N, CA, C and O atoms as a Tripos MOL2 file, in Angstrom:
@<TRIPOS>MOLECULE
protein
  312   311    78     0     0
PROTEIN
NO_CHARGES

@<TRIPOS>ATOM
      1 N          -3.4930  -13.7230   -9.7260 N.3       1 MET1
      2 CA         -4.4430  -13.5810   -8.6500 C.3       1 MET1
      3 C          -4.1030  -12.3560   -7.8220 C.2       1 MET1
      4 O          -2.9340  -12.1260   -7.5100 O.2       1 MET1
      5 N          -5.0790  -11.5870   -7.4710 N.am      2 LYS2
      6 CA         -4.8750  -10.3610   -6.7090 C.3       2 LYS2
      7 C          -4.9600  -10.6510   -5.2170 C.2       2 LYS2
      8 O          -5.6740  -11.5530   -4.7780 O.2       2 LYS2
      9 N          -4.2120   -9.8610   -4.4480 N.am      3 THR3
     10 CA         -4.2300   -9.9410   -3.0010 C.3       3 THR3
     11 C          -4.7250   -8.6140   -2.4580 C.2       3 THR3
     12 O          -4.3390   -7.5560   -2.9560 O.2       3 THR3
     13 N          -5.5800   -8.6590   -1.4340 N.am      4 TYR4
     14 CA         -6.1230   -7.4510   -0.8270 C.3       4 TYR4
     15 C          -5.7920   -7.4370    0.6520 C.2       4 TYR4
     16 O          -5.7840   -8.4820    1.3030 O.2       4 TYR4
     17 N          -5.5180   -6.2500    1.1860 N.am      5 SER5
     18 CA         -5.2400   -6.1130    2.6120 C.3       5 SER5
     19 C          -5.5470   -4.6900    3.0590 C.2       5 SER5
     20 O          -5.3380   -3.7380    2.3070 O.2       5 SER5
     21 N          -6.0440   -4.5470    4.2900 N.am      6 LYS6
     22 CA         -6.2410   -3.2170    4.8570 C.3       6 LYS6
     23 C          -4.8770   -2.6290    5.1920 C.2       6 LYS6
     24 O          -3.9690   -3.3370    5.6260 O.2       6 LYS6
     25 N          -4.7500   -1.3110    4.9810 N.am      7 VAL7
     26 CA         -3.4800   -0.6210    5.2040 C.3       7 VAL7
     27 C          -3.7060    0.5860    6.0880 C.2       7 VAL7
     28 O          -4.7320    1.2600    5.9940 O.2       7 VAL7
     29 N          -2.7310    0.8540    6.9520 N.am      8 LYS8
     30 CA         -2.7880    2.0450    7.7980 C.3       8 LYS8
     31 C          -1.5210    2.8660    7.5700 C.2       8 LYS8
     32 O          -0.4070    2.4070    7.8250 O.2       8 LYS8
     33 N          -1.7200    4.0910    7.0840 N.am      9 LEU9
     34 CA         -0.6210    5.0230    6.8200 C.3       9 LEU9
     35 C          -0.9740    6.3490    7.4840 C.2       9 LEU9
     36 O          -1.6120    7.1980    6.8630 O.2       9 LEU9
     37 N          -0.5730    6.5340    8.7190 N.am     10 ASN10
     38 CA         -1.0200    7.7260    9.4350 C.3      10 ASN10
     39 C           0.0570    8.7800    9.6630 C.2      10 ASN10
     40 O          -0.1990    9.7730   10.3440 O.2      10 ASN10
     41 N           1.2550    8.5910    9.1130 N.am     11 THR11
     42 CA          2.2960    9.6180    9.2120 C.3      11 THR11
     43 C           3.0020    9.7610    7.8660 C.2      11 THR11
     44 O           2.9370    8.8710    7.0170 O.2      11 THR11
     45 N           3.6630   10.8730    7.6890 N.am     12 ILE12
     46 CA          4.4170   11.1230    6.4590 C.3      12 ILE12
     47 C           5.5250   10.0910    6.2880 C.2      12 ILE12
     48 O           5.7460    9.5910    5.1860 O.2      12 ILE12
     49 N           6.2180    9.7750    7.3710 N.am     13 ASP13
     50 CA          7.3060    8.7960    7.2900 C.3      13 ASP13
     51 C           6.7900    7.4170    6.8960 C.2      13 ASP13
     52 O           7.4560    6.6970    6.1530 O.2      13 ASP13
     53 N           5.6060    7.0430    7.3870 N.am     14 LYS14
     54 CA          5.0300    5.7500    7.0340 C.3      14 LYS14
     55 C           4.6530    5.6980    5.5540 C.2      14 LYS14
     56 O           4.8070    4.6600    4.9110 O.2      14 LYS14
     57 N           4.1600    6.8100    5.0130 N.am     15 VAL15
     58 CA          3.8240    6.8570    3.5910 C.3      15 VAL15
     59 C           5.0800    6.6440    2.7530 C.2      15 VAL15
     60 O           5.0570    5.8710    1.7960 O.2      15 VAL15
     61 N           6.1630    7.3110    3.0950 N.am     16 LYS16
     62 CA          7.4210    7.1610    2.3510 C.3      16 LYS16
     63 C           7.9400    5.7320    2.4340 C.2      16 LYS16
     64 O           8.3150    5.1440    1.4190 O.2      16 LYS16
     65 N           7.9610    5.1720    3.6420 N.am     17 GLU17
     66 CA          8.4530    3.8100    3.8300 C.3      17 GLU17
     67 C           7.5810    2.8070    3.0800 C.2      17 GLU17
     68 O           8.0950    1.8940    2.4340 O.2      17 GLU17
     69 N           6.2640    2.9770    3.1650 N.am     18 PHE18
     70 CA          5.3360    2.0910    2.4690 C.3      18 PHE18
     71 C           5.5780    2.1160    0.9610 C.2      18 PHE18
     72 O           5.6770    1.0620    0.3330 O.2      18 PHE18
     73 N           5.6740    3.3060    0.3790 N.am     19 ALA19
     74 CA          5.8850    3.4350   -1.0740 C.3      19 ALA19
     75 C           7.2060    2.7910   -1.4850 C.2      19 ALA19
     76 O           7.2870    2.1720   -2.5460 O.2      19 ALA19
     77 N           8.2350    2.9280   -0.6620 N.am     20 ASN20
     78 CA          9.5310    2.3100   -0.9720 C.3      20 ASN20
     79 C           9.4570    0.7880   -0.9170 C.2      20 ASN20
     80 O          10.0200    0.1070   -1.7740 O.2      20 ASN20
     81 N           8.7710    0.2580    0.0780 N.am     21 ILE21
     82 CA          8.6450   -1.1960    0.2010 C.3      21 ILE21
     83 C           7.8540   -1.7590   -0.9750 C.2      21 ILE21
     84 O           8.2990   -2.7020   -1.6300 O.2      21 ILE21
     85 N           6.6880   -1.1880   -1.2420 N.am     22 VAL22
     86 CA          5.8410   -1.6860   -2.3300 C.3      22 VAL22
     87 C           6.5430   -1.5060   -3.6740 C.2      22 VAL22
     88 O           6.4360   -2.3630   -4.5520 O.2      22 VAL22
     89 N           7.2560   -0.4020   -3.8340 N.am     23 GLY23
     90 CA          7.9680   -0.1360   -5.0800 C.3      23 GLY23
     91 C           9.1160   -1.0860   -5.3530 C.2      23 GLY23
     92 O           9.5480   -1.2160   -6.4980 O.2      23 GLY23
     93 N           9.6160   -1.7490   -4.3300 N.am     24 SER24
     94 CA         10.7420   -2.6690   -4.5190 C.3      24 SER24
     95 C          10.2990   -4.0340   -5.0540 C.2      24 SER24
     96 O          11.1410   -4.8740   -5.3700 O.2      24 SER24
     97 N           8.9880   -4.2620   -5.1570 N.am     25 PHE25
     98 CA          8.4640   -5.5300   -5.6630 C.3      25 PHE25
     99 C           7.8860   -5.3340   -7.0570 C.2      25 PHE25
    100 O           7.3330   -4.2810   -7.3760 O.2      25 PHE25
    101 N           8.0270   -6.3740   -7.8860 N.am     26 GLU26
    102 CA          7.4270   -6.3590   -9.2160 C.3      26 GLU26
    103 C           5.9200   -6.5460   -9.0720 C.2      26 GLU26
    104 O           5.4580   -7.2020   -8.1390 O.2      26 GLU26
    105 N           5.1840   -5.9910   -9.9620 N.am     27 GLY27
    106 CA          3.7340   -6.1610   -9.9480 C.3      27 GLY27
    107 C           3.0280   -4.8310   -9.8080 C.2      27 GLY27
    108 O           3.6480   -3.7930   -9.5770 O.2      27 GLY27
    109 N           1.7290   -4.8860   -9.9510 N.am     28 ASP28
    110 CA          0.8880   -3.6970   -9.8440 C.3      28 ASP28
    111 C           0.3430   -3.5900   -8.4270 C.2      28 ASP28
    112 O          -0.1200   -4.5760   -7.8520 O.2      28 ASP28
    113 N           0.4000   -2.3940   -7.8730 N.am     29 ALA29
    114 CA         -0.1030   -2.1600   -6.5200 C.3      29 ALA29
    115 C          -0.9290   -0.8840   -6.5200 C.2      29 ALA29
    116 O          -0.4930    0.1560   -7.0110 O.2      29 ALA29
    117 N          -2.1270   -0.9810   -5.9610 N.am     30 PHE30
    118 CA         -3.0290    0.1560   -5.8940 C.3      30 PHE30
    119 C          -3.5940    0.2770   -4.4860 C.2      30 PHE30
    120 O          -3.7570   -0.7180   -3.7800 O.2      30 PHE30
    121 N          -3.8880    1.5030   -4.0910 N.am     31 ILE31
    122 CA         -4.5740    1.7700   -2.8400 C.3      31 ILE31
    123 C          -5.9590    2.3110   -3.1920 C.2      31 ILE31
    124 O          -6.0930    3.2550   -3.9700 O.2      31 ILE31
    125 N          -6.9760    1.6990   -2.6090 N.am     32 GLN32
    126 CA         -8.3470    2.1570   -2.8090 C.3      32 GLN32
    127 C          -8.8590    2.7510   -1.5070 C.2      32 GLN32
    128 O          -8.7010    2.1700   -0.4340 O.2      32 GLN32
    129 N          -9.4670    3.9030   -1.6220 N.am     33 GLN33
    130 CA        -10.0920    4.5620   -0.4810 C.3      33 GLN33
    131 C         -11.4010    5.1630   -0.9700 C.2      33 GLN33
    132 O         -11.4170    6.1180   -1.7470 O.2      33 GLN33
    133 N         -12.4870    4.5870   -0.5000 N.am     34 LYS34
    134 CA        -13.8300    4.9700   -0.9570 C.3      34 LYS34
    135 C         -13.8820    4.8800   -2.4730 C.2      34 LYS34
    136 O         -13.7210    3.7840   -3.0100 O.2      34 LYS34
    137 N         -14.0970    5.9700   -3.1840 N.am     35 LYS35
    138 CA        -14.2060    5.9070   -4.6460 C.3      35 LYS35
    139 C         -12.8890    6.2160   -5.3570 C.2      35 LYS35
    140 O         -12.8490    6.2250   -6.5880 O.2      35 LYS35
    141 N         -11.8260    6.4660   -4.6210 N.am     36 TYR36
    142 CA        -10.5420    6.8220   -5.2090 C.3      36 TYR36
    143 C          -9.5960    5.6270   -5.2620 C.2      36 TYR36
    144 O          -9.5660    4.8020   -4.3490 O.2      36 TYR36
    145 N          -8.8280    5.5480   -6.3390 N.am     37 VAL37
    146 CA         -7.8090    4.5140   -6.4930 C.3      37 VAL37
    147 C          -6.5360    5.2100   -6.9610 C.2      37 VAL37
    148 O          -6.5530    5.9620   -7.9350 O.2      37 VAL37
    149 N          -5.4110    4.9500   -6.2460 N.am     38 VAL38
    150 CA         -4.1320    5.5430   -6.6180 C.3      38 VAL38
    151 C          -3.0690    4.4550   -6.6870 C.2      38 VAL38
    152 O          -3.2210    3.3810   -6.1040 O.2      38 VAL38
    153 N          -2.0000    4.7480   -7.4010 N.am     39 ASP39
    154 CA         -0.8540    3.8510   -7.4880 C.3      39 ASP39
    155 C          -0.1790    3.8020   -6.1180 C.2      39 ASP39
    156 O           0.2270    4.8380   -5.5910 O.2      39 ASP39
    157 N          -0.0550    2.6110   -5.5390 N.am     40 ALA40
    158 CA          0.5250    2.4640   -4.1990 C.3      40 ALA40
    159 C           2.0300    2.7190   -4.1860 C.2      40 ALA40
    160 O           2.6250    2.8490   -3.1170 O.2      40 ALA40
    161 N           2.6470    2.7910   -5.3620 N.am     41 LYS41
    162 CA          4.0840    3.0610   -5.4520 C.3      41 LYS41
    163 C           4.3660    4.5520   -5.5900 C.2      41 LYS41
    164 O           5.5260    4.9630   -5.6230 O.2      41 LYS41
    165 N           3.3160    5.3620   -5.6710 N.am     42 SER42
    166 CA          3.4280    6.8030   -5.8790 C.3      42 SER42
    167 C           3.2210    7.5640   -4.5660 C.2      42 SER42
    168 O           2.1330    7.5410   -3.9920 O.2      42 SER42
    169 N           4.2580    8.2230   -4.1100 N.am     43 ILE43
    170 CA          4.1460    9.0110   -2.8800 C.3      43 ILE43
    171 C           3.1140   10.1240   -3.0640 C.2      43 ILE43
    172 O           2.3080   10.3710   -2.1670 O.2      43 ILE43
    173 N           3.1300   10.7910   -4.2080 N.am     44 LEU44
    174 CA          2.1570   11.8640   -4.4590 C.3      44 LEU44
    175 C           0.7290   11.3230   -4.4830 C.2      44 LEU44
    176 O          -0.1890   11.9580   -3.9640 O.2      44 LEU44
    177 N           0.5480   10.1610   -5.0800 N.am     45 GLY45
    178 CA         -0.7760    9.5530   -5.0950 C.3      45 GLY45
    179 C          -1.2590    9.2340   -3.6960 C.2      45 GLY45
    180 O          -2.4210    9.4720   -3.3670 O.2      45 GLY45
    181 N          -0.3730    8.6960   -2.8690 N.am     46 LEU46
    182 CA         -0.7350    8.3560   -1.4930 C.3      46 LEU46
    183 C          -1.0790    9.6000   -0.6880 C.2      46 LEU46
    184 O          -2.0120    9.5860    0.1150 O.2      46 LEU46
    185 N          -0.3290   10.6750   -0.8980 N.am     47 PHE47
    186 CA         -0.6060   11.9070   -0.1630 C.3      47 PHE47
    187 C          -1.9030   12.5860   -0.6070 C.2      47 PHE47
    188 O          -2.3960   13.4800    0.0810 O.2      47 PHE47
    189 N          -2.4560   12.1740   -1.7380 N.am     48 SER48
    190 CA         -3.7240   12.7520   -2.1810 C.3      48 SER48
    191 C          -4.9140   12.1600   -1.4150 C.2      48 SER48
    192 O          -6.0380   12.6510   -1.5270 O.2      48 SER48
    193 N          -4.6580   11.1060   -0.6400 N.am     49 LEU49
    194 CA         -5.7170   10.4520    0.1320 C.3      49 LEU49
    195 C          -5.7530   10.9800    1.5580 C.2      49 LEU49
    196 O          -4.8060   11.6120    2.0260 O.2      49 LEU49
    197 N          -6.8570   10.7140    2.2360 N.am     50 ASN50
    198 CA         -6.9860   11.0560    3.6510 C.3      50 ASN50
    199 C          -6.3060    9.9490    4.4470 C.2      50 ASN50
    200 O          -6.8010    8.8230    4.4800 O.2      50 ASN50
    201 N          -5.1880   10.2490    5.0840 N.am     51 LEU51
    202 CA         -4.4110    9.2380    5.7840 C.3      51 LEU51
    203 C          -5.1050    8.6930    7.0280 C.2      51 LEU51
    204 O          -4.6750    7.6810    7.5820 O.2      51 LEU51
    205 N          -6.1590    9.3450    7.4680 N.am     52 LEU52
    206 CA         -6.8760    8.8870    8.6640 C.3      52 LEU52
    207 C          -7.9830    7.8790    8.3470 C.2      52 LEU52
    208 O          -8.4620    7.1850    9.2440 O.2      52 LEU52
    209 N          -8.3920    7.7930    7.0770 N.am     53 ASP53
    210 CA         -9.4500    6.8700    6.6770 C.3      53 ASP53
    211 C          -8.8680    5.5140    6.2790 C.2      53 ASP53
    212 O          -7.6840    5.3920    5.9650 O.2      53 ASP53
    213 N          -9.7360    4.4970    6.3000 N.am     54 GLU54
    214 CA         -9.3220    3.1530    5.9270 C.3      54 GLU54
    215 C          -8.9070    3.0870    4.4590 C.2      54 GLU54
    216 O          -9.5170    3.7220    3.5980 O.2      54 GLU54
    217 N          -7.8570    2.3050    4.1900 N.am     55 MET55
    218 CA         -7.3630    2.1080    2.8360 C.3      55 MET55
    219 C          -7.2110    0.6110    2.5800 C.2      55 MET55
    220 O          -6.9310   -0.1660    3.4940 O.2      55 MET55
    221 N          -7.4000    0.2280    1.3330 N.am     56 ILE56
    222 CA         -7.2530   -1.1730    0.9380 C.3      56 ILE56
    223 C          -6.1440   -1.2600   -0.1110 C.2      56 ILE56
    224 O          -6.1750   -0.5610   -1.1230 O.2      56 ILE56
    225 N          -5.1620   -2.1330    0.1490 N.am     57 LEU57
    226 CA         -4.0860   -2.3960   -0.8030 C.3      57 LEU57
    227 C          -4.5110   -3.5320   -1.7170 C.2      57 LEU57
    228 O          -4.9690   -4.5780   -1.2570 O.2      57 LEU57
    229 N          -4.3540   -3.3170   -3.0210 N.am     58 GLU58
    230 CA         -4.5730   -4.3680   -4.0050 C.3      58 GLU58
    231 C          -3.2320   -4.6080   -4.6840 C.2      58 GLU58
    232 O          -2.6770   -3.7050   -5.3100 O.2      58 GLU58
    233 N          -2.7140   -5.8220   -4.5600 N.am     59 PHE59
    234 CA         -1.4190   -6.1440   -5.1600 C.3      59 PHE59
    235 C          -1.6080   -7.2990   -6.1180 C.2      59 PHE59
    236 O          -2.2190   -8.3080   -5.7670 O.2      59 PHE59
    237 N          -1.0840   -7.1580   -7.3330 N.am     60 ASP60
    238 CA         -1.2090   -8.1770   -8.3620 C.3      60 ASP60
    239 C           0.1480   -8.3650   -9.0190 C.2      60 ASP60
    240 O           0.6480   -7.4640   -9.6930 O.2      60 ASP60
    241 N           0.7380   -9.5260   -8.8250 N.am     61 GLY61
    242 CA          2.0250   -9.7920   -9.4470 C.3      61 GLY61
    243 C           2.8390  -10.7860   -8.6450 C.2      61 GLY61
    244 O           2.3730  -11.3530   -7.6570 O.2      61 GLY61
    245 N           4.0720  -10.9840   -9.0980 N.am     62 GLU62
    246 CA          4.9960  -11.8880   -8.4210 C.3      62 GLU62
    247 C           5.3010  -11.3770   -7.0210 C.2      62 GLU62
    248 O           5.3870  -10.1690   -6.8010 O.2      62 GLU62
    249 N           5.4610  -12.2810   -6.0940 N.am     63 GLY63
    250 CA          5.8770  -11.9020   -4.7500 C.3      63 GLY63
    251 C           4.7820  -11.3530   -3.8720 C.2      63 GLY63
    252 O           5.0560  -10.5630   -2.9680 O.2      63 GLY63
    253 N           3.5480  -11.7500   -4.1110 N.am     64 GLN64
    254 CA          2.4360  -11.2330   -3.3190 C.3      64 GLN64
    255 C           2.6130  -11.5430   -1.8400 C.2      64 GLN64
    256 O           2.4240  -10.6730   -0.9900 O.2      64 GLN64
    257 N           2.9710  -12.7690   -1.5370 N.am     65 GLN65
    258 CA          3.1300  -13.1430   -0.1320 C.3      65 GLN65
    259 C           4.3100  -12.4240    0.5080 C.2      65 GLN65
    260 O           4.2600  -12.0740    1.6870 O.2      65 GLN65
    261 N           5.3720  -12.2010   -0.2630 N.am     66 GLU66
    262 CA          6.5460  -11.5190    0.2660 C.3      66 GLU66
    263 C           6.2490  -10.0620    0.6090 C.2      66 GLU66
    264 O           6.6640   -9.5670    1.6570 O.2      66 GLU66
    265 N           5.5340   -9.3840   -0.2740 N.am     67 VAL67
    266 CA          5.2160   -7.9730   -0.0060 C.3      67 VAL67
    267 C           4.2770   -7.8560    1.1920 C.2      67 VAL67
    268 O           4.4560   -6.9720    2.0290 O.2      67 VAL67
    269 N           3.2910   -8.7260    1.2840 N.am     68 LEU68
    270 CA          2.3790   -8.6820    2.4280 C.3      68 LEU68
    271 C           3.1010   -9.0240    3.7260 C.2      68 LEU68
    272 O           2.8430   -8.4170    4.7650 O.2      68 LEU68
    273 N           3.9910   -9.9820    3.6630 N.am     69 SER69
    274 CA          4.7670  -10.3510    4.8460 C.3      69 SER69
    275 C           5.6180   -9.1810    5.3340 C.2      69 SER69
    276 O           5.6840   -8.9040    6.5320 O.2      69 SER69
    277 N           6.2620   -8.5040    4.3990 N.am     70 GLU70
    278 CA          7.1080   -7.3560    4.7510 C.3      70 GLU70
    279 C           6.2770   -6.2120    5.3210 C.2      70 GLU70
    280 O           6.6840   -5.5730    6.2910 O.2      70 GLU70
    281 N           5.1270   -5.9550    4.7310 N.am     71 LEU71
    282 CA          4.2530   -4.8770    5.2130 C.3      71 LEU71
    283 C           3.6660   -5.2060    6.5940 C.2      71 LEU71
    284 O           3.5310   -4.3260    7.4440 O.2      71 LEU71
    285 N           3.3260   -6.4620    6.8020 N.am     72 MET72
    286 CA          2.7960   -6.8670    8.1060 C.3      72 MET72
    287 C           3.8820   -6.7700    9.1860 C.2      72 MET72
    288 O           3.6200   -6.3450   10.3110 O.2      72 MET72
    289 N           5.0800   -7.1650    8.8290 N.am     73 LYS73
    290 CA          6.1940   -7.1080    9.7850 C.3      73 LYS73
    291 C           6.4530   -5.6760   10.2470 C.2      73 LYS73
    292 O           6.8370   -5.4510   11.3950 O.2      73 LYS73
    293 N           6.2460   -4.7200    9.3610 N.am     74 ARG74
    294 CA          6.4880   -3.3120    9.6910 C.3      74 ARG74
    295 C           5.2330   -2.5810   10.1820 C.2      74 ARG74
    296 O           5.2670   -1.3750   10.4280 O.2      74 ARG74
    297 N           4.1300   -3.3170   10.3220 N.am     75 GLY75
    298 CA          2.9260   -2.7430   10.9170 C.3      75 GLY75
    299 C           2.0290   -1.9500    9.9880 C.2      75 GLY75
    300 O           1.2270   -1.1390   10.4530 O.2      75 GLY75
    301 N           2.1440   -2.1650    8.6800 N.am     76 PHE76
    302 CA          1.3000   -1.4310    7.7290 C.3      76 PHE76
    303 C          -0.0220   -2.1330    7.4640 C.2      76 PHE76
    304 O          -1.0370   -1.4720    7.2380 O.2      76 PHE76
    305 N          -0.0270   -3.4520    7.4870 N.am     77 CYS77
    306 CA         -1.2180   -4.2290    7.1420 C.3      77 CYS77
    307 C          -1.7590   -4.9570    8.3480 C.2      77 CYS77
    308 O          -1.0400   -5.2800    9.2940 O.2      77 CYS77
    309 N          -3.0530   -5.2030    8.2800 N.am     78 SER78
    310 CA         -3.6850   -5.9840    9.3490 C.3      78 SER78
    311 C          -4.2560   -7.2680    8.8030 C.2      78 SER78
    312 O          -4.8280   -8.0580    9.5550 O.2      78 SER78
@<TRIPOS>BOND
     1     1     2 1
     2     2     3 1
     3     3     4 2
     4     3     5 am
     5     5     6 1
     6     6     7 1
     7     7     8 2
     8     7     9 am
     9     9    10 1
    10    10    11 1
    11    11    12 2
    12    11    13 am
    13    13    14 1
    14    14    15 1
    15    15    16 2
    16    15    17 am
    17    17    18 1
    18    18    19 1
    19    19    20 2
    20    19    21 am
    21    21    22 1
    22    22    23 1
    23    23    24 2
    24    23    25 am
    25    25    26 1
    26    26    27 1
    27    27    28 2
    28    27    29 am
    29    29    30 1
    30    30    31 1
    31    31    32 2
    32    31    33 am
    33    33    34 1
    34    34    35 1
    35    35    36 2
    36    35    37 am
    37    37    38 1
    38    38    39 1
    39    39    40 2
    40    39    41 am
    41    41    42 1
    42    42    43 1
    43    43    44 2
    44    43    45 am
    45    45    46 1
    46    46    47 1
    47    47    48 2
    48    47    49 am
    49    49    50 1
    50    50    51 1
    51    51    52 2
    52    51    53 am
    53    53    54 1
    54    54    55 1
    55    55    56 2
    56    55    57 am
    57    57    58 1
    58    58    59 1
    59    59    60 2
    60    59    61 am
    61    61    62 1
    62    62    63 1
    63    63    64 2
    64    63    65 am
    65    65    66 1
    66    66    67 1
    67    67    68 2
    68    67    69 am
    69    69    70 1
    70    70    71 1
    71    71    72 2
    72    71    73 am
    73    73    74 1
    74    74    75 1
    75    75    76 2
    76    75    77 am
    77    77    78 1
    78    78    79 1
    79    79    80 2
    80    79    81 am
    81    81    82 1
    82    82    83 1
    83    83    84 2
    84    83    85 am
    85    85    86 1
    86    86    87 1
    87    87    88 2
    88    87    89 am
    89    89    90 1
    90    90    91 1
    91    91    92 2
    92    91    93 am
    93    93    94 1
    94    94    95 1
    95    95    96 2
    96    95    97 am
    97    97    98 1
    98    98    99 1
    99    99   100 2
   100    99   101 am
   101   101   102 1
   102   102   103 1
   103   103   104 2
   104   103   105 am
   105   105   106 1
   106   106   107 1
   107   107   108 2
   108   107   109 am
   109   109   110 1
   110   110   111 1
   111   111   112 2
   112   111   113 am
   113   113   114 1
   114   114   115 1
   115   115   116 2
   116   115   117 am
   117   117   118 1
   118   118   119 1
   119   119   120 2
   120   119   121 am
   121   121   122 1
   122   122   123 1
   123   123   124 2
   124   123   125 am
   125   125   126 1
   126   126   127 1
   127   127   128 2
   128   127   129 am
   129   129   130 1
   130   130   131 1
   131   131   132 2
   132   131   133 am
   133   133   134 1
   134   134   135 1
   135   135   136 2
   136   135   137 am
   137   137   138 1
   138   138   139 1
   139   139   140 2
   140   139   141 am
   141   141   142 1
   142   142   143 1
   143   143   144 2
   144   143   145 am
   145   145   146 1
   146   146   147 1
   147   147   148 2
   148   147   149 am
   149   149   150 1
   150   150   151 1
   151   151   152 2
   152   151   153 am
   153   153   154 1
   154   154   155 1
   155   155   156 2
   156   155   157 am
   157   157   158 1
   158   158   159 1
   159   159   160 2
   160   159   161 am
   161   161   162 1
   162   162   163 1
   163   163   164 2
   164   163   165 am
   165   165   166 1
   166   166   167 1
   167   167   168 2
   168   167   169 am
   169   169   170 1
   170   170   171 1
   171   171   172 2
   172   171   173 am
   173   173   174 1
   174   174   175 1
   175   175   176 2
   176   175   177 am
   177   177   178 1
   178   178   179 1
   179   179   180 2
   180   179   181 am
   181   181   182 1
   182   182   183 1
   183   183   184 2
   184   183   185 am
   185   185   186 1
   186   186   187 1
   187   187   188 2
   188   187   189 am
   189   189   190 1
   190   190   191 1
   191   191   192 2
   192   191   193 am
   193   193   194 1
   194   194   195 1
   195   195   196 2
   196   195   197 am
   197   197   198 1
   198   198   199 1
   199   199   200 2
   200   199   201 am
   201   201   202 1
   202   202   203 1
   203   203   204 2
   204   203   205 am
   205   205   206 1
   206   206   207 1
   207   207   208 2
   208   207   209 am
   209   209   210 1
   210   210   211 1
   211   211   212 2
   212   211   213 am
   213   213   214 1
   214   214   215 1
   215   215   216 2
   216   215   217 am
   217   217   218 1
   218   218   219 1
   219   219   220 2
   220   219   221 am
   221   221   222 1
   222   222   223 1
   223   223   224 2
   224   223   225 am
   225   225   226 1
   226   226   227 1
   227   227   228 2
   228   227   229 am
   229   229   230 1
   230   230   231 1
   231   231   232 2
   232   231   233 am
   233   233   234 1
   234   234   235 1
   235   235   236 2
   236   235   237 am
   237   237   238 1
   238   238   239 1
   239   239   240 2
   240   239   241 am
   241   241   242 1
   242   242   243 1
   243   243   244 2
   244   243   245 am
   245   245   246 1
   246   246   247 1
   247   247   248 2
   248   247   249 am
   249   249   250 1
   250   250   251 1
   251   251   252 2
   252   251   253 am
   253   253   254 1
   254   254   255 1
   255   255   256 2
   256   255   257 am
   257   257   258 1
   258   258   259 1
   259   259   260 2
   260   259   261 am
   261   261   262 1
   262   262   263 1
   263   263   264 2
   264   263   265 am
   265   265   266 1
   266   266   267 1
   267   267   268 2
   268   267   269 am
   269   269   270 1
   270   270   271 1
   271   271   272 2
   272   271   273 am
   273   273   274 1
   274   274   275 1
   275   275   276 2
   276   275   277 am
   277   277   278 1
   278   278   279 1
   279   279   280 2
   280   279   281 am
   281   281   282 1
   282   282   283 1
   283   283   284 2
   284   283   285 am
   285   285   286 1
   286   286   287 1
   287   287   288 2
   288   287   289 am
   289   289   290 1
   290   290   291 1
   291   291   292 2
   292   291   293 am
   293   293   294 1
   294   294   295 1
   295   295   296 2
   296   295   297 am
   297   297   298 1
   298   298   299 1
   299   299   300 2
   300   299   301 am
   301   301   302 1
   302   302   303 1
   303   303   304 2
   304   303   305 am
   305   305   306 1
   306   306   307 1
   307   307   308 2
   308   307   309 am
   309   309   310 1
   310   310   311 1
   311   311   312 2
@<TRIPOS>SUBSTRUCTURE
     1 MET1         2 RESIDUE 1 A MET
     2 LYS2         6 RESIDUE 1 A LYS
     3 THR3        10 RESIDUE 1 A THR
     4 TYR4        14 RESIDUE 1 A TYR
     5 SER5        18 RESIDUE 1 A SER
     6 LYS6        22 RESIDUE 1 A LYS
     7 VAL7        26 RESIDUE 1 A VAL
     8 LYS8        30 RESIDUE 1 A LYS
     9 LEU9        34 RESIDUE 1 A LEU
    10 ASN10       38 RESIDUE 1 A ASN
    11 THR11       42 RESIDUE 1 A THR
    12 ILE12       46 RESIDUE 1 A ILE
    13 ASP13       50 RESIDUE 1 A ASP
    14 LYS14       54 RESIDUE 1 A LYS
    15 VAL15       58 RESIDUE 1 A VAL
    16 LYS16       62 RESIDUE 1 A LYS
    17 GLU17       66 RESIDUE 1 A GLU
    18 PHE18       70 RESIDUE 1 A PHE
    19 ALA19       74 RESIDUE 1 A ALA
    20 ASN20       78 RESIDUE 1 A ASN
    21 ILE21       82 RESIDUE 1 A ILE
    22 VAL22       86 RESIDUE 1 A VAL
    23 GLY23       90 RESIDUE 1 A GLY
    24 SER24       94 RESIDUE 1 A SER
    25 PHE25       98 RESIDUE 1 A PHE
    26 GLU26      102 RESIDUE 1 A GLU
    27 GLY27      106 RESIDUE 1 A GLY
    28 ASP28      110 RESIDUE 1 A ASP
    29 ALA29      114 RESIDUE 1 A ALA
    30 PHE30      118 RESIDUE 1 A PHE
    31 ILE31      122 RESIDUE 1 A ILE
    32 GLN32      126 RESIDUE 1 A GLN
    33 GLN33      130 RESIDUE 1 A GLN
    34 LYS34      134 RESIDUE 1 A LYS
    35 LYS35      138 RESIDUE 1 A LYS
    36 TYR36      142 RESIDUE 1 A TYR
    37 VAL37      146 RESIDUE 1 A VAL
    38 VAL38      150 RESIDUE 1 A VAL
    39 ASP39      154 RESIDUE 1 A ASP
    40 ALA40      158 RESIDUE 1 A ALA
    41 LYS41      162 RESIDUE 1 A LYS
    42 SER42      166 RESIDUE 1 A SER
    43 ILE43      170 RESIDUE 1 A ILE
    44 LEU44      174 RESIDUE 1 A LEU
    45 GLY45      178 RESIDUE 1 A GLY
    46 LEU46      182 RESIDUE 1 A LEU
    47 PHE47      186 RESIDUE 1 A PHE
    48 SER48      190 RESIDUE 1 A SER
    49 LEU49      194 RESIDUE 1 A LEU
    50 ASN50      198 RESIDUE 1 A ASN
    51 LEU51      202 RESIDUE 1 A LEU
    52 LEU52      206 RESIDUE 1 A LEU
    53 ASP53      210 RESIDUE 1 A ASP
    54 GLU54      214 RESIDUE 1 A GLU
    55 MET55      218 RESIDUE 1 A MET
    56 ILE56      222 RESIDUE 1 A ILE
    57 LEU57      226 RESIDUE 1 A LEU
    58 GLU58      230 RESIDUE 1 A GLU
    59 PHE59      234 RESIDUE 1 A PHE
    60 ASP60      238 RESIDUE 1 A ASP
    61 GLY61      242 RESIDUE 1 A GLY
    62 GLU62      246 RESIDUE 1 A GLU
    63 GLY63      250 RESIDUE 1 A GLY
    64 GLN64      254 RESIDUE 1 A GLN
    65 GLN65      258 RESIDUE 1 A GLN
    66 GLU66      262 RESIDUE 1 A GLU
    67 VAL67      266 RESIDUE 1 A VAL
    68 LEU68      270 RESIDUE 1 A LEU
    69 SER69      274 RESIDUE 1 A SER
    70 GLU70      278 RESIDUE 1 A GLU
    71 LEU71      282 RESIDUE 1 A LEU
    72 MET72      286 RESIDUE 1 A MET
    73 LYS73      290 RESIDUE 1 A LYS
    74 ARG74      294 RESIDUE 1 A ARG
    75 GLY75      298 RESIDUE 1 A GLY
    76 PHE76      302 RESIDUE 1 A PHE
    77 CYS77      306 RESIDUE 1 A CYS
    78 SER78      310 RESIDUE 1 A SER
């Protein structure tokens, strides 16, 4: 089952921290922004997006609740 959440990444440091957190969990993670979809574990992919626009995290795999909990605790997800 997939989990979706809005994500806010408005600084370079937040992009790095986000990619490290998501990358530490097993499973597939993608960020969707309008018509673009990038690997949420890829710093280069994340930097290809407009950091000021809304983004949606799609996470599919083990530990869905744990990754969302960690991201919410650090202020990435709403």
